[in-house]
C-alpha positions in Angstrom: 1.4 -146.6 -233.7 -1.5 -148.6 -235.2 -4.9 -148.4 -233.3 -5.4 -152.1 -233.9 -3.2 -153.0 -231.0 -5.0 -150.8 -228.5 -6.7 -154.0 -227.0 -4.5 -156.5 -225.1 -4.8 -160.0 -226.1 -5.1 -162.5 -223.0 -4.7 -166.1 -224.0 -3.2 -169.0 -222.0 -1.0 -171.7 -223.6 -3.7 -174.3 -223.3 -6.3 -172.1 -225.2 -3.8 -171.5 -228.0 -3.2 -175.3 -228.3 -7.0 -175.9 -228.5 -7.4 -173.3 -231.3 -4.5 -174.9 -233.2 -6.1 -178.3 -232.9 -9.4 -177.1 -234.1 -7.8 -175.4 -237.1 -5.9 -178.6 -237.9 -9.2 -180.5 -237.9 -11.1 -177.7 -239.8 -13.7 -177.3 -237.2 -13.2 -173.7 -236.0 -15.9 -172.2 -233.8 -17.6 -168.8 -234.4 -15.7 -167.4 -231.4 -12.3 -168.4 -232.8 -12.6 -165.7 -235.6 -12.3 -162.8 -233.1 -9.3 -164.5 -231.5 -7.6 -165.1 -234.7 -8.1 -161.4 -235.7 -6.7 -160.3 -232.4 -3.7 -162.6 -232.9 -3.0 -161.2 -236.3 -3.4 -157.6 -235.0 -0.9 -158.3 -232.3 1.6 -159.7 -234.7 1.3 -156.6 -237.0 1.7 -154.5 -233.9 4.8 -156.3 -232.8 6.2 -156.2 -236.3 5.8 -152.4 -236.4 7.2 -151.9 -233.0 10.3 -154.0 -233.9 10.7 -152.1 -237.1 10.6 -148.7 -235.3 12.9 -150.0 -232.6 15.3 -151.2 -235.3 15.4 -147.8 -236.9 15.9 -146.1 -233.5 18.8 -148.6 -232.9 20.2 -147.7 -236.4 20.1 -144.0 -235.5 21.9 -144.7 -232.2 24.5 -146.8 -233.9 25.0 -144.1 -236.5 25.6 -141.4 -233.7 28.0 -143.7 -231.7 30.0 -145.1 -234.7 29.9 -141.9 -236.8 28.3 -143.3 -240.0 29.8 -141.1 -242.6 27.9 -141.9 -245.7 24.4 -142.5 -246.9 25.2 -142.9 -250.5 22.9 -145.1 -252.5 25.5 -147.7 -253.5 26.3 -148.1 -249.9 22.8 -148.4 -248.3 21.1 -150.7 -250.8 21.5 -154.4 -250.3 23.1 -155.1 -253.7 24.5 -151.7 -254.3 22.9 -149.3 -256.7 22.6 -149.0 -260.3 24.0 -145.7 -261.8 20.9 -143.5 -262.1 20.2 -142.9 -265.8 20.5 -139.1 -266.4 17.9 -137.5 -268.6 20.2 -134.7 -269.4 21.3 -134.1 -273.0 24.0 -136.3 -274.3 26.4 -133.4 -274.5 26.1 -132.7 -270.8 26.8 -136.4 -269.5 29.6 -136.6 -267.0 31.1 -139.5 -265.1 31.2 -139.7 -261.3 34.2 -142.0 -261.2 37.0 -140.3 -259.3 40.3 -140.2 -261.2 43.0 -142.1 -259.5 45.9 -140.1 -258.0 49.3 -140.9 -256.7 48.4 -140.2 -253.0 50.9 -137.4 -252.6 50.0 -133.8 -251.9 51.1 -131.0 -254.4 53.4 -128.3 -253.3 50.7 -125.7 -253.8 48.7 -127.2 -250.9 51.5 -126.1 -248.5 50.4 -122.5 -248.7 51.2 -121.9 -245.0 54.8 -123.1 -245.3 57.9 -120.8 -245.3 59.4 -120.7 -248.7 63.1 -120.4 -249.3 64.6 -119.9 -252.8 68.0 -121.7 -253.3 69.9 -120.4 -256.2 72.4 -122.6 -258.2 75.9 -122.0 -256.6 77.8 -121.8 -259.8 75.3 -121.2 -262.7 72.8 -118.6 -263.5 70.3 -117.6 -266.3 72.1 -116.7 -269.6 75.3 -118.6 -268.8 76.9 -121.0 -271.3 75.9 -124.7 -270.9 78.7 -126.6 -269.2 77.7 -129.7 -271.2 77.7 -128.2 -274.7 79.3 -124.9 -275.6 76.6 -124.0 -278.0 73.5 -123.7 -275.6 72.6 -121.0 -273.1 70.8 -121.6 -269.8 67.4 -120.2 -269.1 65.1 -120.4 -266.0 62.6 -123.1 -266.4 60.3 -121.6 -263.7 59.7 -125.2 -262.4 62.2 -125.6 -259.5 62.8 -128.9 -257.8 60.8 -128.9 -254.7 61.6 -130.5 -251.4 59.3 -130.3 -248.3 60.9 -130.5 -244.9 58.8 -130.8 -241.8 59.7 -129.8 -238.1 57.8 -130.2 -235.0 56.8 -127.4 -232.7 54.3 -126.7 -229.9 51.0 -124.8 -230.9 52.3 -121.9 -228.9 56.0 -121.0 -229.3 57.8 -119.0 -226.6 61.1 -117.0 -226.9 63.1 -116.0 -223.8 65.0 -112.8 -224.3 67.9 -112.4 -221.7 68.7 -108.7 -221.7 72.2 -108.3 -220.3 72.3 -106.3 -217.0 75.6 -104.5 -216.0 76.2 -102.9 -212.5 78.7 -100.3 -211.6 81.1 -101.6 -208.9 81.5 -98.2 -207.4 78.0 -96.4 -207.5 75.9 -99.4 -208.0 74.1 -98.1 -211.2 72.5 -100.8 -213.3 72.5 -100.6 -217.1 70.1 -103.1 -218.8 70.1 -103.8 -222.7 66.9 -102.7 -224.3 64.5 -105.5 -225.5 63.7 -105.6 -229.3 60.8 -103.4 -230.2 58.5 -106.3 -231.2 58.4 -107.6 -227.6 58.7 -104.4 -225.6 55.8 -103.8 -223.3 53.8 -107.0 -224.0 54.2 -110.7 -223.2 51.8 -112.3 -225.7 51.9 -111.6 -229.5 48.7 -111.0 -231.3 49.1 -114.4 -233.0 49.0 -116.3 -229.7 45.3 -115.6 -229.0 44.5 -116.3 -232.6 46.1 -119.7 -232.6 44.4 -120.7 -229.3 41.1 -119.5 -230.6 41.3 -121.5 -233.8 42.5 -124.6 -231.9 39.6 -124.2 -229.3 36.7 -123.1 -231.4 37.7 -124.1 -234.9 39.0 -127.6 -234.1 37.5 -128.5 -230.8 40.8 -128.5 -228.7 39.9 -128.0 -225.0 42.0 -125.5 -223.0 42.9 -128.0 -220.5 44.2 -130.4 -223.2 46.2 -127.7 -224.7 47.6 -126.8 -221.3 48.9 -130.4 -220.9 50.4 -130.5 -224.4 52.2 -127.1 -223.9 53.6 -128.2 -220.5 54.8 -131.5 -221.9 56.7 -129.6 -224.6 58.4 -127.3 -222.1 56.3 -124.1 -222.9 53.5 -124.1 -220.2 50.4 -122.0 -220.9 47.7 -122.3 -218.3 44.0 -122.9 -219.3 43.0 -119.8 -217.4 45.6 -117.7 -219.3 44.3 -119.0 -222.6 40.7 -118.1 -221.7 41.9 -114.5 -220.6 43.7 -114.1 -224.0 40.6 -115.1 -226.2 38.1 -113.4 -224.0 40.2 -110.1 -224.0 40.6 -110.4 -227.8 36.8 -110.8 -228.3 36.0 -107.3 -227.3 38.4 -105.9 -230.0 36.9 -108.0 -232.8 33.2 -107.7 -231.8 32.6 -104.9 -234.4 33.4 -107.4 -237.3 30.9 -109.9 -235.9 28.2 -107.3 -235.8 29.1 -106.1 -239.3 28.8 -109.8 -240.5 25.5 -110.1 -238.8 24.3 -106.9 -240.5 25.4 -108.3 -244.0 23.9 -111.7 -243.3 20.5 -110.2 -242.7 20.5 -108.8 -246.3 21.3 -112.3 -247.7 19.3 -113.7 -250.6 19.5 -117.1 -249.1 19.7 -118.2 -245.5 20.3 -121.8 -244.2 19.6 -122.6 -240.5 19.5 -125.5 -238.1 20.4 -126.1 -234.5 22.0 -128.8 -232.3 21.8 -129.4 -228.5 24.4 -127.7 -226.3 25.1 -127.3 -222.6 25.6 -124.2 -220.5 26.4 -124.9 -216.8 24.8 -121.6 -215.9 21.3 -122.9 -216.8 21.6 -126.4 -215.4 20.9 -127.8 -212.0 20.7 -125.5 -208.9 22.2 -122.6 -210.9 19.2 -122.3 -213.2 16.7 -120.5 -211.0 19.2 -117.5 -210.6 19.2 -116.8 -214.3 15.6 -117.6 -215.1 13.6 -114.6 -216.4 10.0 -115.4 -215.4 8.4 -113.0 -218.0 10.4 -114.2 -221.0 9.4 -116.7 -223.6 12.3 -118.9 -222.4 10.7 -119.3 -218.8 10.5 -123.1 -218.1 12.3 -124.0 -221.3 15.0 -126.6 -220.4 16.5 -127.0 -223.9 19.8 -125.3 -224.8 20.9 -125.1 -228.5 23.5 -123.8 -230.8 22.0 -122.4 -233.9 24.0 -122.3 -237.2 23.0 -119.8 -239.9 24.7 -119.5 -243.3 23.8 -116.5 -245.3 24.6 -116.0 -249.0 25.0 -112.3 -249.8 26.5 -110.8 -252.8 28.5 -114.2 -253.6 30.0 -114.3 -250.1 28.9 -117.0 -247.5 28.7 -115.8 -243.9 28.5 -118.1 -241.0 26.8 -117.2 -237.7 26.4 -119.1 -234.5 24.1 -118.4 -231.5 24.1 -120.4 -228.3 21.4 -120.3 -225.7 17.7 -121.2 -225.1 16.5 -119.6 -228.3 15.4 -121.9 -231.0 16.7 -121.6 -234.6 13.6 -119.7 -235.7 14.0 -117.2 -232.9 17.6 -116.6 -233.9 16.5 -116.1 -237.5 14.2 -113.4 -236.2 17.1 -111.8 -234.4 19.1 -111.7 -237.7 16.2 -110.6 -240.0 15.4 -107.8 -237.5 18.5 -106.1 -239.2 17.2 -106.6 -242.7 16.7 -103.3 -244.6 13.1 -102.3 -245.3 11.9 -102.9 -248.9 14.1 -106.0 -249.5 12.2 -109.0 -251.0 11.8 -111.9 -248.6 14.8 -114.2 -248.6 14.9 -117.9 -249.4 15.2 -119.9 -246.2 16.5 -123.5 -246.4 15.9 -125.8 -243.2 14.3 -129.0 -242.2 10.7 -129.3 -241.6 10.7 -128.6 -237.8 8.4 -125.7 -237.0 10.9 -124.2 -234.5 13.2 -123.5 -237.4 10.8 -120.9 -238.9 10.9 -117.3 -238.1 7.7 -115.8 -236.4 8.1 -112.2 -237.3 9.4 -112.1 -240.7 8.3 -113.5 -244.2 10.5 -115.9 -246.0 10.3 -118.2 -249.0 10.6 -121.7 -247.3 12.6 -124.4 -248.8 12.9 -127.8 -247.1 15.8 -130.2 -247.2 15.7 -133.2 -249.6 18.4 -135.0 -247.7 16.2 -135.0 -244.5 13.4 -136.6 -246.5 15.7 -139.0 -248.2 17.2 -140.2 -244.9 13.8 -141.6 -243.8 13.9 -144.0 -246.8 17.6 -144.8 -246.2 16.5 -146.1 -242.7 13.9 -148.5 -244.3 16.1 -150.1 -246.9 16.3 -153.5 -245.1 12.5 -153.7 -244.7 11.4 -152.2 -248.0 14.3 -152.7 -250.4 12.4 -152.4 -253.7 10.3 -149.3 -252.7 13.4 -147.5 -251.2 15.6 -148.3 -254.3 12.9 -146.6 -256.6 12.8 -143.5 -254.2 16.6 -143.3 -253.8 17.3 -143.6 -257.5 14.8 -140.8 -258.2 16.7 -138.6 -255.6 20.0 -139.7 -257.3 19.0 -138.2 -260.6 18.0 -135.0 -259.1 21.4 -134.7 -257.3 23.1 -135.6 -260.6 21.4 -132.8 -262.3 22.2 -130.3 -259.5 25.8 -131.4 -259.6 25.9 -130.9 -263.4 24.4 -127.4 -262.9 27.4 -126.6 -260.5 30.0 -128.0 -262.8 28.7 -125.8 -265.6 28.5 -122.7 -263.2 25.0 -122.0 -264.4 23.3 -118.8 -263.4 20.3 -119.2 -261.0 17.9 -118.7 -263.9 19.7 -121.2 -266.1 19.8 -123.8 -263.2 16.1 -123.4 -262.7 15.4 -124.0 -266.3 17.7 -127.1 -266.3 15.9 -128.5 -263.3 12.5 -127.8 -264.7 13.6 -129.7 -267.9 15.2 -132.7 -266.4 14.4 -132.9 -262.7 10.7 -132.0 -262.8 9.6 -135.1 -264.6 11.6 -137.2 -262.1 9.9 -135.6 -259.1 6.4 -135.6 -260.7 6.7 -139.4 -261.4 7.9 -139.9 -257.8 5.0 -137.9 -256.5 2.6 -139.9 -258.4 4.1 -143.2 -257.1 4.0 -142.0 -253.5 0.3 -141.1 -253.7 -0.5 -144.5 -255.2 1.1 -146.3 -252.3 -1.3 -144.5 -249.8 -4.4 -144.1 -252.0 -4.4 -147.8 -253.2 -3.5 -149.1 -249.8 -0.2 -150.7 -251.0 1.4 -149.3 -247.7 -0.1 -149.2 -244.3 -0.3 -145.4 -243.5 0.6 -146.1 -239.9 3.8 -148.1 -240.8 7.3 -146.6 -241.0 7.1 -146.6 -244.8 3.7 -144.8 -244.7 5.1 -142.2 -242.3 8.0 -141.5 -244.6 5.8 -141.1 -247.7 3.3 -139.0 -245.7 6.2 -136.6 -244.5 7.3 -136.2 -248.1 3.9 -135.5 -249.5 3.0 -133.2 -246.7 6.0 -131.0 -247.3 6.1 -131.4 -251.1 5.9 -127.7 -252.0 9.0 -126.6 -249.9 10.9 -129.8 -250.8 10.5 -129.0 -254.5 11.0 -125.2 -254.4 14.1 -125.6 -256.6 11.8 -126.4 -259.4 10.0 -123.0 -259.1 12.2 -120.4 -257.6 15.7 -119.4 -259.0 18.6 -120.0 -256.6 16.6 -122.3 -254.3 18.9 -125.0 -252.9 17.9 -128.8 -252.8 19.4 -129.5 -249.3 20.7 -128.0 -246.0 24.0 -129.7 -246.1 26.2 -126.5 -245.9 24.5 -125.7 -242.6 24.9 -129.2 -241.3 28.5 -129.1 -242.0 28.9 -125.8 -240.2 27.2 -127.2 -237.0 29.9 -129.8 -236.9 32.2 -127.1 -235.3 29.7 -126.8 -232.4 29.2 -130.6 -232.2 33.0 -131.1 -232.0 33.3 -128.5 -229.3 30.4 -130.3 -227.4 32.2 -133.7 -227.7 35.5 -132.5 -226.5 34.8 -129.7 -224.1 31.4 -130.9 -223.0 29.9 -127.6 -222.1 30.2 -123.9 -221.8 30.4 -122.6 -218.2 28.5 -119.3 -218.6 26.4 -117.4 -221.3 29.4 -115.1 -221.6 31.7 -118.1 -222.5 29.1 -119.3 -225.0 29.0 -115.9 -226.7 32.8 -115.8 -227.0 32.6 -119.2 -228.6 29.9 -118.1 -231.0 31.9 -115.1 -232.0 35.0 -117.0 -232.8 33.2 -119.9 -234.6 31.5 -117.3 -236.8 34.6 -115.6 -237.8 36.6 -118.9 -238.2 34.0 -120.7 -240.3 33.3 -117.6 -242.4 37.0 -117.5 -243.2 37.0 -121.2 -244.3 34.0 -120.6 -246.5 35.7 -117.8 -248.3 39.3 -119.3 -248.4 40.9 -117.0 -245.9 43.5 -118.1 -243.3 41.7 -117.8 -239.9 44.8 -117.5 -237.8 46.1 -114.7 -240.1 42.8 -113.0 -240.1 42.2 -112.9 -236.3 45.8 -111.7 -235.8 45.4 -108.9 -238.3 42.1 -107.8 -236.6 43.8 -107.4 -233.2 46.8 -105.7 -234.7 44.6 -103.0 -236.4 42.0 -102.8 -233.7 41.7 -99.0 -233.9 41.1 -99.0 -237.7 38.7 -101.9 -237.3 36.6 -100.0 -234.7 36.3 -97.1 -237.1 35.3 -99.1 -240.2 34.6 -102.8 -239.6 33.2 -103.2 -243.2 36.8 -102.9 -244.4 38.0 -105.8 -242.2 35.9 -108.7 -243.4 37.5 -112.1 -244.3 37.3 -111.4 -248.1 38.8 -107.9 -248.1 40.9 -107.5 -244.9 44.2 -108.3 -246.7 44.1 -105.1 -249.0 43.4 -102.9 -245.9 46.0 -104.5 -243.7 48.6 -103.9 -246.5 47.5 -100.3 -246.9 47.4 -99.6 -243.1 51.0 -100.8 -242.7 52.6 -102.5 -239.7 51.2 -101.4 -236.2 53.2 -99.4 -233.8 55.4 -101.4 -231.6 54.2 -102.1 -228.0 
């Protein structure tokens, strides 16, 4: 806030009218100068205050109404001109999406049961019934029909084993239940489905309880918790193994979002407070998301508690092997995101910096258009590098050739705005420019270090799992419940990042719990299928 408005202007309506009259007659007095300056300072102060309040209201509306896009063509008043790419002519590409027919291809139904229907009277090699000369062959392109059926998330089967009693001696003879249900009530897939619904898609236990009851297959919320909590202990070795591998990553993204744990709120808090810990007196509770890229695999980890994102980064990097080079770390510019005990190569998120200018488009359309178009060129170059599947070294050279001139021109323009007093430093535009210049080195790390990303969007997307849980379930009851949620979210989102089926994965982990405990490295989302096939089916019961 500007220091000019530190003094308060006290003027009555009569005094203002007299000043206006003197100004009209052009006979202003010496004392009027100070009053006019004070009035102008007040107007400037009110303008800045209204502008900042407008930005705060925009952020609130974005949170309430879930604004889903900040694309330049949508935020600029008259739309956006397509950024002119400085790439070679042979590497130009269009961003226009090809129109489709709106229907999903059959390959997308990878989880559906597939039944092959043979022709009832003809087969491959037979004579054609239309012409006697031709022979039929299999086109390998069957006509496909998709048929949907509704079912509850949890399906139950009631086995009625016939019971016979002797009319003379009273002996009872009961039919044996099938092997797959002997000795257990809940299949391994039951807990997996509940966990994916709860921690993968934000479906609260009580809501699932009501849904199951309305479909005639009741499943109490307490029973659901017992199933997923009991399963957590058997799959814990995989979570620890993923954390071990994530610590060796070449690149780590991190960020956090607020969360609630009832154990630490209200009257319960003093009982769980550790007076000698660094968390003593800290009221904030967070869920940290960390995405690690290691040997081509993306690993997602979640941590919920009073630790900040940087403290959870320390927890992960404590497992890093000695002698490894410092990893790249991508995050926003908050100091609490940085580890305190380990060295990293810091990269800051361009999307966070860009958002500051998006919020100012209405007040500074020309300036924001220039900045946003510069960002647009950089993102076009990065997208082109992805489409060409460039190696980190080639991507770096590509950005240095085509993105560096754009960023250098932008840096020069930003400095001119402040150095030549074209923008008030204390204004919202001045603050946005100062933020970008202050963090210029980590914001442009992708121009100097191979493999450095340009934004933290992958971590932002991962945290939507925790945000969805917060919106629907509101809180965790205890730290134990939060840990169970972190464990499942980590495994589920890692599956999604590597293209594995999370329900199938969690089911196989429980079915092969003994093999998993011996060698968890063979039961990761990207290699579990081969080991599940070689291990064979588990023993019944």
